[in-house]
C-alpha positions in Angstrom: 9.5 -4.3 0.3 7.5 -1.4 -1.1 4.3 -1.8 -3.1 5.3 -1.8 -6.7 8.7 -3.6 -6.2 9.0 -6.5 -8.6 10.5 -9.2 -6.5 10.5 -13.0 -7.4 9.0 -13.6 -3.9 6.2 -11.0 -4.4 2.7 -11.8 -5.6 0.4 -9.5 -7.6 -3.1 -8.4 -6.5 -5.4 -6.4 -8.7 -7.4 -3.7 -6.9 -10.0 -1.3 -8.1 -9.2 2.4 -7.7 -11.8 5.1 -6.9 -15.6 4.8 -6.9 -17.6 1.7 -7.8 -18.2 3.0 -11.3 -14.4 3.5 -11.8 -13.1 0.0 -12.5 -9.5 0.7 -13.4 -7.1 -2.0 -12.3 -3.7 -1.6 -10.7 -1.3 -4.4 -9.9 0.1 -4.2 -6.4 3.0 -6.4 -5.3 3.0 -7.8 -1.8 5.5 -10.1 0.0 4.1 -13.6 0.0 3.5 -13.7 3.8 1.6 -10.4 3.7 -0.5 -11.6 0.8 -1.4 -14.8 2.7 -2.5 -12.7 5.7 -4.7 -10.6 3.4 -6.2 -13.7 1.8 -6.9 -15.2 5.2 -8.7 -12.0 6.4 -10.6 -11.8 3.1 -11.8 -15.4 3.6 -12.7 -14.7 7.3 -14.7 -11.6 6.4 -16.1 -13.1 3.2 -14.8 -10.2 1.2 -12.6 -9.7 -1.9 -8.8 -9.0 -1.7 -9.6 -5.7 -3.3 -12.1 -4.8 -0.6 -9.6 -5.6 2.2 -6.8 -3.5 0.6 -9.2 -0.6 0.0 -10.4 -0.7 3.7 -6.8 -0.9 4.9 -6.0 2.2 2.9 -9.0 4.1 4.3 -8.0 3.2 7.8 -4.3 3.9 7.4 -4.2 7.0 5.1 -4.3 9.6 7.9 -1.3 8.0 9.6 0.5 7.6 6.3 -0.1 11.3 5.5 1.8 12.1 8.8 5.0 10.5 7.4 7.6 13.0 6.2 8.0 13.3 2.4 11.4 12.7 0.7 11.6 16.4 0.2 11.2 17.0 4.0 14.0 14.6 4.7 16.3 16.1 2.1 15.7 19.6 3.5 16.5 18.4 7.0 19.8 16.9 5.8 20.7 20.1 3.9 20.0 22.2 7.0 22.2 19.9 9.1 25.1 20.1 6.7 24.9 23.9 6.7 25.1 24.1 10.5 
């Protein structure tokens, strides 16, 4: 399930966005099992859920940027149909 999906089995987590002075909040929806894992890691590291999610993003963002965009996929499909 994608972040932002509103599913009865999903739970919300509020996370800060941006710098420490920027305290805007955003609701993120995680499957219950994933949220439990995040909570366990937060407790183990004595950190907030927000800190865990922010660190995970910083670690994963380079890999995520390598994923093809929807536009890239659509262009590939259009080229295949023309061939």
